[in-house]
C-alpha positions, 0 to 999 in steps of 0.5 A: 712861926706865925705869918699872921699880922693884924690886917690878916686877923681883921680880914679873917674875922670879917670874912667869918662874920660875913659867912655866918651871916648867910643861912646855909642849912642843908636839908636831908629831905631834899632831892635836889643837889645842893639840897638847898638853894641858899647854899649857892649864895655863899658858894657864889660869893666864894667864887667872886671872892677867890677871883677878887684875891687872884686865885686862878682857874676859879669855877663853880660847876653844875653841882655847886662845887667851887674850886680854884688854883694857886699855881706853883711858884717858879721852879716848884712845879715838880712838887705834889699838888695839895688840896684844902677843902671846906663845906659851906652848909650848916647842920639841919639840927639847929637854926642857922638863920639870923646868926648874931655873933658875940665877940669876947676879947681876951676871954677871962675864963668866966661864964659867958652869957649868950645874949638874952636867951638865958643860956650861957657857956659855963666852964664847969659844963664845957671845961675845954673853954678854959684852954682859950683863956686870953683868946678872942672868942666868937659865940652865938647869942643863944638863939641859933648855932654859930656856923663855925662848922665849917665857915671857920675852915672856909675863912682860914683857907681864903685868908691863907690863899690871899696871904700866899698870893700876896707873898710870891717870895714864899715858894710852894707847889700847886695848891687846889681849893675846894668848897662843897655843899651838903657835908652835914647830911652826908652828901658833900662829895656825891658828885665831886670829881677827884680826877678833875680836882687834881690834887695828890692829897688834901686836907679838910679844914673841918676840925675843932679843938686847937691842935687836932689832927685826925685821920680816923673817923666813924664807920657810919650808917643810917637806919629808918624804922617804920612800925605799923600799928592798929588803932582801936578805941581805947575803951574797947582796945583789949587784945585788939590795939597794937600801939606803934608808939609803944613798940617804938619805945620798946625797940629803943629800950632793947638797944644798949643804954651805955651805947648812946652818944651821951655815954660814949667817948674816944673810940666808943661807938653808939646808936643815936635816936635822931628822930621819932614821930608817930601816932598809935597807927604808925610810928617812924624812928630814925637812927644813926649807927657809928663805930670806928671798928669795922667789926663792931660797926657790922655787929651793931648793924646786925644787932639792930636787925636782930632786935627788929626780927625779935619784935616782928616775931612778937607782934607779927611779921611785917609790923616793923620795917628796917631800911639801913644804909651805909653812909661812909667808912673809916678813912684810916684804912686809906690814909695810913698807907701815906704816912708822909701826909700825916707827918707833913701836917703834924710838923706844920702844927708844931711849927706854929707852936702848937702840940699836935693832938692826934685823935679819932673824929667822933663824926665824919668829914668830906675827907672820909669819903674822898679818901675812899675816892682816891684822894687821901684827906686828913682833917685839921683843926679850925678852932670851933667848938660845940658844933651844931648847937646854941653853945657853939663858939670859935676862937679867932686866935686859934683860927689865926693859927689854922691859917699859919698851919695851912701856909706851913703845910705848903711851904714846909714841903720843900 
């Protein structure tokens, strides 16, 4: 059952286009929180926008978290308090400045040319797009990412909140809204006060394909490897030079090729080389390590440690230094004990005419860490696809359905 009309759809589009026009990239090398001041531009905009549409208890704290409340309808005060959360930052992997969206009405299933960039979205390379035939799509112009991750989720939450506030005849319990910075660099809830937020459970609106409902995610670690070499004039280097670049390549070759992201799917884990820089004298490699299975996750970390130990024995102790840090864990352990949360979202998705797709997240969300902080928090689709790259796009038609899902979650619970 849809609650969305043309006016809400137009607001949904306008809000989304406004949000993606703001550069909100996070920075993993920053020591501030939020990691970039520009995220506060959108956070403060959302603060004002929530006040404007009538959300109560709107606040931004010293760490940039924006929160607000839709009070329970009269007689519904006994109902559980449900939270909806989205993040404002975009990935540091791709430029998020000067985004120039393209609107494609009634998509016909053909190749979409992305501006003058020479890039395109081809159904052969991106077959999921054929699901969106007939939809209104929003794409990039091929020079930046779009920012649907997670500005689509923000727009959906705000539009659902406005609809509920404008329809007091629709009964619901207390609703809490939260917008966070720095999710893309794994710091999104470093200072999030779960107790103050006050929700019994929550949902991140941070998924992708239409119908997805996720309550499993990767266990995640980062690994920084520093290699100390020895530079000697190449003409006189025999038995003297230690080329740290060569060692870095050797180390990478010892990790299983079939466990790289481009060769994995479903529940497969991986080692992902995300950065490599250096000269003969010293080289740095940065990896992320991922697996849904805790046993396999620990095994992957141990194997990486073994590879480093092997090469240190070969080239001399202290040649290679590994610093590995756990980032987050699979939320399944914390969400499954609360099956009604999953069932509620599943039924809400069905109620808007979509077949729910329960699948693991091949990534992480703020919800994975929040679940371990005492706030069970599955993830719901937003309609964005091909996140973090120039081929990113979003279905406005699916965004409308996401708004309906939010409304159904809070009203079906009666």
